[in-house]
MIFI-949756 format. One record per residue (C-alpha): x, z, y. Coordinates in Angstrom, 1 decimal, decimal comma. Layout:
<fifis>
FIFI      X      Z      Y
FIFI      X      Z      Y
...
</fifis>
This chain:
<fifis>
FIFI      X      Z      Y
FIFI    0,0    0,1   -0,4
FIFI    1,3   -1,3    3,5
FIFI    0,4   -1,2    7,0
FIFI   -0,7   -4,3    8,4
FIFI    0,5   -4,3   12,1
FIFI    0,1   -7,1   14,8
FIFI    1,8   -7,0   18,3
FIFI    0,7   -8,6   21,6
FIFI    2,6   -9,1   24,9
FIFI    1,3  -10,2   28,4
FIFI    4,8   -9,5   30,2
FIFI    3,4   -6,3   31,4
FIFI    3,4   -4,2   28,3
FIFI    2,9   -4,6   24,7
FIFI    0,0   -3,7   22,2
FIFI    0,2   -2,9   18,7
FIFI   -3,0   -2,8   16,6
FIFI   -2,7   -2,0   13,0
FIFI   -4,8   -0,8    9,7
FIFI   -4,0    0,1    6,0
FIFI   -3,9   -3,2    3,8
FIFI   -7,5   -1,8    2,4
FIFI   -8,9   -0,6    5,5
FIFI   -9,4    3,0    3,9
FIFI   -7,8    6,3    5,1
FIFI   -4,6    7,2    4,0
FIFI   -4,6   10,7    2,3
FIFI   -2,6   13,3    4,0
FIFI   -2,2   11,1    7,1
FIFI   -1,6   13,4   10,1
FIFI   -1,2   10,2   12,2
FIFI    1,4    7,3   12,9
FIFI    4,6    7,0   14,0
FIFI    5,9    3,9   16,1
FIFI    9,4    2,7   15,5
FIFI   10,8    0,5   18,1
FIFI   13,9   -1,5   18,1
FIFI   14,3   -2,7   21,7
FIFI   17,1   -5,2   22,7
FIFI   18,5   -4,6   19,3
FIFI   19,7   -1,3   20,0
FIFI   19,2    1,7   17,8
FIFI   15,9    2,6   16,9
FIFI   13,8    5,0   18,9
FIFI   10,2    6,0   18,8
FIFI    7,0    5,3   21,1
FIFI    6,0    8,6   22,5
FIFI    2,8    9,7   21,6
FIFI    2,8   12,7   24,2
FIFI    0,3   14,9   22,3
FIFI    1,0   17,6   19,6
FIFI   -1,5   19,4   17,3
FIFI   -1,5   22,3   19,8
FIFI   -1,0   23,3   23,3
FIFI    2,2   25,1   22,3
FIFI    3,6   22,1   20,5
FIFI    6,9   20,8   22,3
FIFI    8,9   17,5   21,2
FIFI   11,8   18,6   18,4
FIFI   14,5   15,8   19,7
FIFI   15,7   15,8   16,3
FIFI   12,2   14,5   15,3
FIFI   11,3   12,3   17,7
FIFI    8,5   11,1   15,6
FIFI    6,3   14,7   15,4
FIFI    4,0   13,6   18,0
FIFI    2,4   10,9   15,6
FIFI   -0,6    8,4   17,5
FIFI   -4,0    9,6   15,9
FIFI   -4,9    6,1   16,8
FIFI   -4,9    2,3   15,1
FIFI   -4,3    0,6   19,0
FIFI   -1,3    1,8   21,2
FIFI    0,5    0,7   24,2
FIFI    4,1    0,3   25,0
FIFI    4,7    0,4   28,4
FIFI    8,3    1,1   28,7
FIFI    9,5   -2,7   28,0
FIFI   10,3   -4,9   30,6
FIFI   10,4   -8,7   30,5
FIFI   13,3  -10,2   29,3
FIFI   13,4   -7,5   26,5
FIFI   13,2   -8,1   22,8
FIFI   11,2   -5,6   21,0
FIFI   10,4   -5,0   17,2
FIFI    8,1   -2,2   16,0
FIFI    7,1   -0,7   12,4
FIFI    4,5    1,7   12,4
FIFI    5,1    4,6    9,8
FIFI    2,3    7,0    8,4
FIFI    3,2   10,6    9,4
FIFI    2,0   12,8    6,0
FIFI    2,1   16,0    4,6
FIFI   -0,1   19,1    4,0
FIFI   -0,4   20,5    7,5
FIFI    1,7   20,3   10,8
FIFI    4,0   22,3   10,0
FIFI    5,3   20,1    7,1
FIFI    5,3   16,6    8,2
FIFI    7,1   13,6    7,1
FIFI    7,4   10,0    7,1
FIFI    6,0    8,0    4,6
FIFI    8,5    5,0    5,0
FIFI    6,8    3,6    1,4
FIFI    3,6    2,7    3,2
FIFI    5,3    1,8    6,5
FIFI    4,5   -1,7    7,9
FIFI    7,1   -4,2    7,7
FIFI    9,2   -4,5   10,8
FIFI    7,9   -7,3   12,9
FIFI   10,2  -10,1   14,3
FIFI   11,6   -9,7   17,5
FIFI    9,0  -10,6   20,4
FIFI   10,5  -11,7   23,7
FIFI    8,5  -10,0   26,4
FIFI    7,5  -12,4   28,8
FIFI    4,8  -13,7   31,5
FIFI    5,2  -17,0   30,8
FIFI    2,6  -17,8   28,4
FIFI    3,2  -21,4   27,5
FIFI    5,8  -24,1   29,5
FIFI    3,4  -24,9   32,4
FIFI    1,0  -21,6   32,5
FIFI    1,9  -18,2   33,5
FIFI   -0,2  -14,8   34,1
FIFI    0,8  -12,0   36,3
FIFI   -0,7   -8,5   36,7
FIFI   -0,3   -5,5   38,9
FIFI   -0,6   -1,9   37,7
FIFI   -3,0   -0,6   40,3
FIFI   -5,2    1,0   37,5
FIFI   -3,8    1,4   34,1
FIFI   -1,4    3,8   33,0
FIFI   -2,2    6,3   36,0
FIFI    0,0    8,9   34,0
FIFI    3,0    7,5   35,3
FIFI    1,9    7,1   38,6
FIFI    1,4   10,9   38,6
FIFI    4,9   11,4   37,5
FIFI    6,1    8,7   40,1
FIFI    4,4   11,0   43,2
FIFI    6,5   13,9   42,3
FIFI    9,5   12,2   43,9
FIFI    7,6   11,4   47,1
FIFI    7,2   13,6   50,1
FIFI    4,7   16,6   49,7
FIFI    1,1   15,3   51,0
FIFI    2,2   11,6   50,9
FIFI   -0,8    9,4   50,5
FIFI   -0,6    6,4   48,2
FIFI   -2,6    4,3   50,7
FIFI    0,2    4,6   52,9
FIFI    3,0    4,6   50,3
FIFI    2,2    1,1   49,2
FIFI    2,9   -0,2   52,4
FIFI    6,3    0,4   52,7
FIFI    8,0   -2,4   51,0
FIFI   11,0   -0,4   50,0
FIFI    8,9    2,5   48,7
FIFI    9,6    2,9   44,5
FIFI    5,8    3,9   43,9
FIFI    4,8    0,2   45,7
FIFI    7,3   -1,6   43,7
FIFI    6,0   -0,3   40,4
FIFI    2,3   -0,5   41,2
FIFI    2,5   -4,1   42,1
FIFI    4,2   -4,8   38,9
FIFI    5,2   -8,4   37,9
FIFI    2,7   -9,9   40,4
FIFI    4,1   -8,9   43,4
FIFI    7,7  -10,1   42,3
FIFI    6,3  -13,3   41,4
FIFI    4,5  -14,2   44,8
FIFI    7,7  -13,2   46,5
FIFI    9,9  -15,2   44,1
FIFI    7,8  -18,4   44,5
FIFI    8,0  -18,2   48,4
FIFI   11,7  -17,5   48,3
FIFI   12,0  -20,7   46,1
FIFI   10,3  -22,8   48,7
FIFI   12,7  -21,2   51,5
FIFI   15,7  -21,9   49,6
FIFI   14,4  -25,7   48,6
FIFI   13,1  -26,6   52,0
FIFI    9,8  -26,8   50,7
FIFI    6,1  -26,3   51,9
FIFI    3,2  -23,9   51,3
FIFI   -0,5  -24,9   51,8
FIFI   -2,5  -21,2   51,5
FIFI   -5,9  -20,3   51,8
FIFI   -6,3  -16,6   52,3
FIFI   -9,4  -14,4   52,7
FIFI   -7,2  -11,3   53,8
FIFI   -3,6  -11,0   54,7
FIFI   -1,8   -7,6   56,0
FIFI    1,1   -7,0   53,6
FIFI    3,8   -6,3   55,6
FIFI    6,2   -8,1   52,7
FIFI    4,0  -11,0   52,4
FIFI    3,7  -11,6   56,3
FIFI    7,4  -11,4   56,5
FIFI    7,7  -14,4   54,1
FIFI    5,3  -16,4   55,8
FIFI    7,1  -16,0   59,1
FIFI   10,4  -17,2   57,4
FIFI    9,1  -20,0   56,3
FIFI    7,8  -21,0   60,2
FIFI    5,9  -24,0   60,3
FIFI    6,4  -25,0   56,8
FIFI    3,9  -22,2   55,8
FIFI    0,5  -23,8   56,6
FIFI   -2,1  -21,2   56,3
FIFI   -5,9  -21,2   56,5
FIFI   -6,9  -17,6   57,5
FIFI  -10,3  -16,4   57,0
FIFI  -11,9  -13,6   58,8
FIFI  -12,2  -11,4   55,7
FIFI  -14,6   -9,0   55,6
FIFI  -17,2   -8,4   58,4
FIFI  -16,3   -6,3   61,0
FIFI  -18,7   -6,4   64,0
FIFI  -18,4   -7,2   66,6
FIFI  -15,6   -8,8   66,6
FIFI  -16,4  -10,3   62,8
FIFI  -12,6  -10,8   62,2
FIFI  -10,9   -8,4   59,9
FIFI   -7,5  -10,4   60,4
FIFI   -7,8  -10,6   64,0
FIFI   -4,4   -8,5   64,7
FIFI   -2,1  -10,7   62,2
FIFI   -3,7  -13,9   63,3
FIFI   -2,6  -12,9   66,6
FIFI    0,7  -11,9   65,8
FIFI    1,4  -14,9   63,4
FIFI    0,1  -17,7   65,8
FIFI    3,0  -19,9   67,0
FIFI    5,2  -18,4   64,2
FIFI    3,4  -20,6   61,4
FIFI    1,1  -23,5   60,9
FIFI   -2,3  -21,4   61,2
FIFI   -5,6  -22,8   60,9
FIFI   -8,7  -20,4   61,6
FIFI  -11,8  -20,4   59,5
FIFI  -14,4  -17,7   61,2
FIFI  -17,3  -18,2   59,0
FIFI  -20,6  -16,6   59,6
FIFI  -23,1  -14,6   57,4
FIFI  -24,1  -15,2   54,4
FIFI  -20,7  -17,1   53,7
FIFI  -17,3  -15,7   52,9
FIFI  -14,1  -17,6   53,1
FIFI  -13,1  -15,8   50,2
FIFI  -10,3  -18,1   48,5
FIFI   -6,9  -16,6   47,9
FIFI   -4,7  -19,5   46,4
FIFI   -1,5  -21,2   47,6
FIFI   -0,2  -24,6   46,7
FIFI    3,6  -25,0   46,9
FIFI    5,3  -28,1   47,5
FIFI    8,5  -30,2   48,1
FIFI   10,0  -30,9   51,5
FIFI    7,7  -33,9   51,4
FIFI    4,5  -32,2   50,8
FIFI    4,1  -33,0   47,4
FIFI    2,5  -30,5   45,4
FIFI    4,4  -29,1   42,5
FIFI    2,6  -25,8   41,7
FIFI   -0,3  -23,4   42,4
FIFI   -0,7  -19,6   42,5
FIFI   -4,4  -18,6   42,2
FIFI   -6,0  -15,5   40,6
FIFI   -8,1  -12,3   42,3
FIFI   -5,3  -11,0   44,7
FIFI   -5,7  -10,7   48,3
FIFI   -2,5  -10,5   50,3
FIFI   -2,8   -7,2   51,1
FIFI   -1,0   -3,8   50,5
FIFI   -4,4   -2,5   48,4
FIFI   -4,4   -5,9   46,9
FIFI   -1,3   -5,7   45,6
FIFI   -0,9   -2,0   44,7
FIFI   -4,1    0,1   44,5
FIFI   -6,6   -2,6   43,0
FIFI   -6,6   -4,1   39,3
FIFI   -5,5   -8,0   40,2
FIFI   -3,9  -11,0   38,5
FIFI   -2,1  -14,2   39,5
FIFI   -2,4  -17,4   37,2
FIFI    0,7  -19,7   38,1
FIFI    0,1  -23,4   37,1
FIFI    3,5  -25,5   37,1
FIFI    1,7  -28,9   37,3
FIFI    1,6  -31,3   40,1
FIFI   -1,8  -32,9   39,1
FIFI   -3,6  -29,5   39,1
FIFI   -1,8  -28,3   42,4
FIFI   -2,8  -31,7   44,3
FIFI   -6,4  -31,1   43,1
FIFI   -6,0  -27,4   45,0
FIFI   -4,1  -29,5   47,9
FIFI   -7,1  -31,4   48,3
FIFI   -9,3  -28,8   48,2
FIFI   -7,4  -27,0   50,9
FIFI   -7,8  -30,1   53,3
FIFI  -11,4  -29,9   52,8
FIFI  -11,2  -26,8   53,9
FIFI   -9,5  -27,2   56,9
FIFI  -11,2  -30,3   57,9
FIFI  -14,5  -28,3   57,6
FIFI  -13,3  -25,9   60,6
FIFI  -15,7  -22,9   60,5
FIFI  -18,5  -24,6   59,2
FIFI  -20,1  -26,1   55,4
FIFI  -20,8  -29,9   56,3
FIFI  -22,2  -31,7   53,3
FIFI  -19,1  -33,5   52,5
FIFI  -17,6  -30,3   51,5
FIFI  -20,4  -29,3   49,2
FIFI  -20,5  -32,8   47,7
FIFI  -16,6  -33,3   46,7
FIFI  -16,7  -29,5   45,5
FIFI  -19,4  -30,5   43,0
FIFI  -17,7  -32,1   40,5
FIFI  -14,4  -31,6   38,6
FIFI  -11,6  -32,8   37,0
FIFI  -10,1  -31,3   33,7
FIFI   -6,3  -31,8   33,4
FIFI   -4,3  -32,0   30,1
FIFI   -1,6  -29,0   30,7
FIFI    0,5  -27,9   27,8
FIFI   -1,8  -29,6   25,3
FIFI   -4,9  -27,3   26,6
FIFI   -7,8  -28,1   29,3
FIFI   -7,7  -26,8   32,8
FIFI  -10,8  -27,7   34,8
FIFI  -10,3  -26,2   38,6
FIFI  -13,6  -25,6   40,3
FIFI  -14,0  -25,0   43,9
FIFI  -17,3  -24,2   45,7
FIFI  -19,7  -24,1   47,3
FIFI  -21,3  -26,4   45,0
FIFI  -24,7  -28,1   45,2
FIFI  -26,4  -26,8   42,3
FIFI  -23,8  -24,6   40,6
FIFI  -22,2  -26,8   38,5
FIFI  -19,3  -24,6   38,4
FIFI  -21,5  -21,7   36,6
FIFI  -23,2  -24,4   34,4
FIFI  -19,7  -25,5   33,0
FIFI  -19,0  -21,7   32,5
FIFI  -22,1  -21,1   30,6
FIFI  -21,7  -23,4   27,9
FIFI  -18,8  -21,8   27,1
FIFI  -20,0  -18,6   27,4
FIFI  -23,0  -20,1   24,9
FIFI  -20,1  -21,2   22,4
FIFI  -18,6  -18,0   22,0
FIFI  -18,1  -17,1   18,4
FIFI  -15,6  -13,9   17,7
FIFI  -15,9  -12,1   21,1
FIFI  -16,0  -12,0   25,0
FIFI  -14,2  -10,0   27,1
FIFI  -14,6   -9,4   31,2
FIFI  -13,7   -8,1   34,4
FIFI  -16,0   -8,3   37,3
FIFI  -16,1   -7,1   40,9
FIFI  -19,6   -7,6   43,0
FIFI  -20,8  -10,6   40,2
FIFI  -24,2  -10,1   42,0
FIFI  -27,8   -8,9   41,5
FIFI  -29,6   -9,8   38,3
FIFI  -32,0  -12,6   38,4
FIFI  -35,3  -13,1   36,6
FIFI  -35,6  -14,5   33,6
FIFI  -37,6  -17,2   35,1
FIFI  -34,6  -18,3   37,2
FIFI  -31,5  -18,5   35,0
FIFI  -30,0  -20,9   37,0
FIFI  -29,1  -18,0   39,5
FIFI  -27,7  -15,6   36,8
FIFI  -24,3  -14,3   37,2
FIFI  -22,1  -15,1   34,2
FIFI  -22,3  -11,2   33,3
FIFI  -26,1  -11,8   32,5
FIFI  -25,0  -14,9   30,4
FIFI  -22,6  -12,8   28,6
FIFI  -24,7   -9,9   27,9
FIFI  -28,0  -12,1   27,0
FIFI  -25,7  -13,0   24,0
FIFI  -26,4   -9,7   22,3
FIFI  -30,3  -10,1   23,1
FIFI  -32,9  -10,5   20,8
FIFI  -36,2  -12,3   20,8
FIFI  -36,9  -16,0   21,7
FIFI  -32,7  -16,2   22,2
FIFI  -31,3  -19,4   20,3
FIFI  -27,7  -17,5   21,5
FIFI  -28,3  -14,1   20,2
FIFI  -25,3  -12,8   18,3
FIFI  -25,2   -9,2   17,5
FIFI  -21,5   -9,5   15,6
FIFI  -20,1  -10,8   18,6
FIFI  -17,4   -8,6   20,3
FIFI  -18,1   -8,0   23,7
FIFI  -16,0   -5,6   26,2
FIFI  -15,6   -5,6   29,6
FIFI  -15,5   -3,1   32,9
FIFI  -17,7   -4,0   36,4
FIFI  -17,1   -2,7   39,8
FIFI  -20,0   -3,1   41,9
FIFI  -22,0   -1,0   44,6
FIFI  -25,4   -2,7   44,9
FIFI  -28,4   -1,0   45,1
FIFI  -31,4   -1,6   43,6
FIFI  -30,1   -4,2   41,1
FIFI  -33,0   -3,3   38,5
FIFI  -35,5   -5,1   40,6
FIFI  -34,8   -8,0   38,1
FIFI  -35,4   -9,8   34,6
FIFI  -36,9   -7,3   31,9
FIFI  -33,9   -8,5   29,9
FIFI  -31,6   -7,5   32,8
FIFI  -32,8   -3,9   33,3
FIFI  -30,8   -2,7   30,2
FIFI  -28,0   -4,5   31,3
FIFI  -28,0   -3,8   34,9
FIFI  -24,6   -2,6   36,4
FIFI  -24,0    0,3   38,8
FIFI  -25,8    1,8   41,8
FIFI  -23,5    3,4   45,2
FIFI  -22,9    6,7   43,1
FIFI  -21,4    4,8   40,2
FIFI  -19,0    2,2   41,3
FIFI  -17,6    1,3   37,9
FIFI  -19,5    0,7   34,6
FIFI  -18,1    0,1   31,2
FIFI  -19,9   -2,4   28,8
FIFI  -19,2   -1,5   25,2
FIFI  -21,8   -4,3   24,0
FIFI  -24,8   -6,3   25,6
FIFI  -27,5   -4,1   24,1
FIFI  -27,2   -0,7   25,4
FIFI  -26,8    0,4   29,2
FIFI  -23,2    0,5   30,4
FIFI  -21,6    3,9   30,6
FIFI  -21,5    4,3   34,3
FIFI  -18,8    6,3   36,1
FIFI  -18,5    7,9   39,3
FIFI  -16,1    8,0   41,8
FIFI  -13,9   11,1   40,1
FIFI  -12,9    8,8   37,3
FIFI  -11,4    6,0   39,7
FIFI   -7,5    5,8   39,7
FIFI   -5,6    7,8   41,1
FIFI   -8,4   10,3   41,9
FIFI   -9,7   10,6   38,5
FIFI   -7,7   13,8   37,2
FIFI   -7,5   16,2   40,2
FIFI   -6,3   19,3   38,2
FIFI   -4,2   19,4   35,1
FIFI   -5,8   18,4   31,6
FIFI   -3,8   19,7   28,9
FIFI   -0,2   18,3   29,4
FIFI   -1,6   15,4   31,5
FIFI   -0,2   15,5   34,8
FIFI   -2,6   16,3   38,0
FIFI   -3,1   12,6   39,9
FIFI   -3,2   12,3   43,4
FIFI   -5,8   11,7   45,7
FIFI   -5,7    9,6   48,7
FIFI   -5,9    5,9   47,8
FIFI   -9,1    4,4   49,5
FIFI  -10,6    1,7   47,6
FIFI   -9,4    1,4   44,4
FIFI  -10,9   -0,6   42,1
FIFI  -11,4   -3,8   39,8
FIFI  -11,1   -6,5   41,7
FIFI  -10,0   -9,1   39,1
FIFI  -12,8  -11,7   38,2
FIFI  -11,9  -12,7   34,6
FIFI  -13,9  -14,0   31,4
FIFI  -11,8  -14,3   28,4
FIFI  -13,7  -16,0   25,2
FIFI  -12,6  -16,0   21,7
FIFI   -8,7  -15,1   22,2
FIFI   -8,3  -15,5   18,6
FIFI  -10,2  -18,0   17,6
FIFI  -10,1  -21,8   17,4
FIFI  -11,2  -22,4   21,5
FIFI  -10,0  -19,7   23,4
FIFI  -11,1  -19,8   26,9
FIFI   -9,9  -17,9   30,3
FIFI  -11,8  -18,2   33,3
FIFI  -10,4  -16,3   36,7
FIFI   -9,8  -17,3   40,4
FIFI  -11,5  -15,6   43,6
FIFI  -14,6  -16,5   42,3
FIFI  -16,9  -13,7   41,7
FIFI  -18,6  -15,5   39,0
FIFI  -22,1  -15,0   40,2
FIFI  -24,7  -17,4   42,1
FIFI  -23,8  -16,4   45,6
FIFI  -20,0  -17,2   45,3
FIFI  -21,2  -20,6   43,8
FIFI  -23,7  -21,5   46,5
FIFI  -22,3  -20,0   49,7
FIFI  -18,5  -19,0   49,6
FIFI  -15,1  -20,6   49,6
FIFI  -13,8  -19,8   46,0
FIFI  -12,2  -21,2   42,9
FIFI  -12,4  -20,9   39,4
FIFI  -10,1  -21,9   37,3
FIFI  -10,9  -22,5   33,6
FIFI   -8,3  -23,0   30,7
FIFI   -9,8  -24,3   27,1
FIFI   -7,3  -24,0   24,2
FIFI   -4,3  -22,0   25,4
FIFI   -4,0  -18,9   23,0
FIFI   -1,2  -17,2   24,5
FIFI   -2,9  -17,3   27,9
FIFI   -6,2  -15,7   26,5
FIFI   -4,2  -13,0   24,8
FIFI   -2,5  -11,9   27,6
FIFI   -5,6  -11,7   29,4
FIFI   -7,3  -10,3   27,0
FIFI   -4,6   -7,4   26,8
FIFI   -5,2   -6,8   30,5
FIFI   -9,1   -6,1   30,0
FIFI   -9,0   -3,6   27,3
FIFI   -5,9   -1,7   28,7
FIFI   -8,4   -1,3   31,7
FIFI  -11,2   -0,7   29,6
FIFI   -9,7    2,0   27,9
FIFI   -7,8    3,7   30,8
FIFI  -11,4    4,0   32,6
FIFI  -12,8    5,5   29,3
FIFI  -10,1    8,2   28,8
FIFI  -10,6    9,2   32,4
FIFI  -14,1    9,6   32,0
FIFI  -13,8   11,8   29,2
FIFI  -11,5   14,1   31,0
FIFI  -13,6   14,0   33,8
FIFI  -16,6   15,1   31,6
FIFI  -15,0   17,9   29,8
FIFI  -12,4   19,2   32,2
FIFI  -14,0   23,0   32,0
FIFI  -14,7   22,6   28,5
FIFI  -12,5   25,3   26,6
FIFI  -13,5   23,8   22,9
FIFI  -12,6   20,1   24,2
FIFI   -9,9   18,0   22,5
FIFI   -6,6   19,8   23,0
FIFI   -4,3   18,3   20,7
FIFI   -4,1   16,2   17,2
FIFI   -6,3   17,0   14,4
FIFI   -4,2   19,1   11,8
FIFI   -6,2   17,1    8,7
FIFI   -6,7   13,5    7,7
FIFI  -10,1   13,0    8,4
FIFI   -9,7   11,9   12,1
FIFI   -9,0    8,6   10,1
FIFI  -12,6    8,0    9,3
FIFI  -14,3    7,4   12,4
FIFI  -12,0    4,5   13,2
FIFI  -12,2    2,5    9,9
FIFI  -15,9    2,3    9,9
FIFI  -18,6    0,8   11,9
FIFI  -18,2   -0,8   15,4
FIFI  -14,6    0,9   15,3
FIFI  -13,5   -0,9   12,5
FIFI  -14,8   -4,0   13,7
FIFI  -12,8   -3,8   16,7
FIFI  -10,0   -3,5   15,0
FIFI  -10,4   -6,5   13,0
FIFI  -11,2   -8,4   16,1
FIFI   -7,8   -7,4   17,5
FIFI   -6,3   -8,4   14,2
FIFI   -7,5  -11,8   14,8
FIFI   -9,8  -12,0   11,7
FIFI  -11,8  -14,7   13,4
FIFI   -8,9  -16,8   14,1
FIFI   -9,9  -19,6   11,4
FIFI  -13,5  -20,0   12,3
FIFI  -15,1  -23,3   13,5
FIFI  -15,3  -24,8   16,8
FIFI  -18,1  -24,0   19,3
FIFI  -21,1  -25,3   18,4
FIFI  -22,2  -26,0   22,1
FIFI  -19,3  -28,1   23,9
FIFI  -18,7  -28,1   27,2
FIFI  -19,5  -31,4   29,3
FIFI  -17,3  -31,7   32,2
FIFI  -19,0  -32,8   35,7
FIFI  -16,8  -35,6   35,9
FIFI  -14,2  -37,8   33,7
FIFI  -10,9  -36,0   32,9
FIFI   -7,7  -36,9   35,1
FIFI   -4,9  -38,4   33,1
FIFI   -2,1  -35,6   32,8
FIFI    0,6  -35,6   35,0
FIFI    3,4  -35,1   32,4
FIFI    3,2  -35,7   28,5
FIFI    0,7  -33,1   26,8
FIFI    2,4  -30,3   25,1
FIFI    0,7  -28,6   22,8
FIFI    0,8  -24,7   23,1
FIFI    2,3  -21,9   20,5
FIFI   -0,2  -22,4   17,3
FIFI   -0,8  -18,8   17,8
FIFI   -0,9  -16,1   20,6
FIFI    1,8  -14,4   22,1
FIFI    2,2  -12,0   19,4
FIFI    4,3  -11,3   16,1
FIFI    2,5   -9,6   13,1
FIFI    3,2   -8,5    9,2
FIFI    0,8  -10,2    6,7
FIFI   -2,7  -10,5    7,2
FIFI   -5,1   -7,8    6,0
FIFI   -7,1   -8,1    3,1
FIFI  -10,1   -6,4    4,7
FIFI  -13,7   -8,1    5,3
FIFI  -12,8  -11,0    3,2
</fifis>
């Protein structure tokens, strides 16, 4: 009997998921040790942090003595460029004082995995750490001045906490700007918000080669221009174009096209990240880099349409946005949509893919919009389309086995005034800014402000650090849908688009849909589930802070395994082990709104499997 182990990576961290080969509890197992070989050095162990009681302390001679009583774990100690291998080993014994490593039942050592955000040759995903792993944030704050507030610290380009919180996302944006500076190239950016000093300095350094459409951001009456101060400072220093739109519109884009010295598009950066200190550091955000001239040119063409529209939304802008080209990049399909569209053509394209999901859908939403009635499915937010997959009745898309997990950040009261199906699925009110969806049937778990990082743990809980208050507007700002990351047709949807009808019909936004790139889909899926689990843990801490009988350590028996190896939790493990990866193609295929463009480069197939390594497949569920 051995452990079956699979390891995934998205550049920010690795995720390990494992299971006994027969999916049955291991007698005497008090948890698992995770042995790691990093960059070919001597083996060490991933820290479990928690012992069997409050008085337990790690033994340096036996670093595996704090085992993990889980079948899915994270390693945040890896760095881009590192090579890492893992083995998962049962820790067994009659009690906690007589434990040993059961090497005979250990997983084989995985092959070396190179940690990288580069998913395939021309597509890369970058994430910050504005929400995940808040405990290390608490430890880092110990080195900051007493009474320091995160909201101020993250504005300092030299602050170590800022550097850590912004993760690979910030360094990638800066690196792209520096490359343009060195090469004498140009950029064409469309930005919703701008205030980060480091990013502003890079724009100024580019001078007139920085072509920036700057919107008015969130409405700030009576001036109606959140970016007014920085706009005045940049006037005359860069090639600045104002886009001051009126309600109900938002000029909500956040993309940059990187061009050579002649203005030829080379690559594009899109995603959810506003160019603000909070966007980089205290919100969960993502950046997608597409290193393809044809895709980049489609963004440059959109940039020119927005510039020519001035402060308005003329018919020519909407008409041009209402069709899309599909490009072949790295052997997969990349379809950029720009809005507003005339009849939500972008959402229709996305809905067909959601309808074709076979194994699972993961998501992050920020302000997806109000739930619309059953009689108006053309106005549904994509969140409604996802959750509808779990609803019975006259529903040909019903699939109760479909894995659904996601997080929604929204503060719009009165959303239950919609369809009957929507009522059970409805997200959050003003007192509960976070909602965790474990499926599409039950109402979501509503979380209050107290579980929002870094304000979620105000007093010590067991051996976990106290977390500092003071960061304003910390939330999920990513807009991401991942479909079947281990299936035959993995899909990623992301961009500035809030994935609802308002964005489609009234805003400047972009939505990039990538089909057939498994490494990219896994990278985004890891980001989603890490955020989901972080919030779920924070909510547990908040709910049980004063409970003397609450969990304070590992269970000193082997019964802890049972709950993980049955029902929904077993199904989740099987999903992450990729048990559906031989599934047939989706029955509902998308139809592009326009014919596909010729690829700018010879098509290259992405890796046959996600950015992962594994031991042999489990024999479960077959």
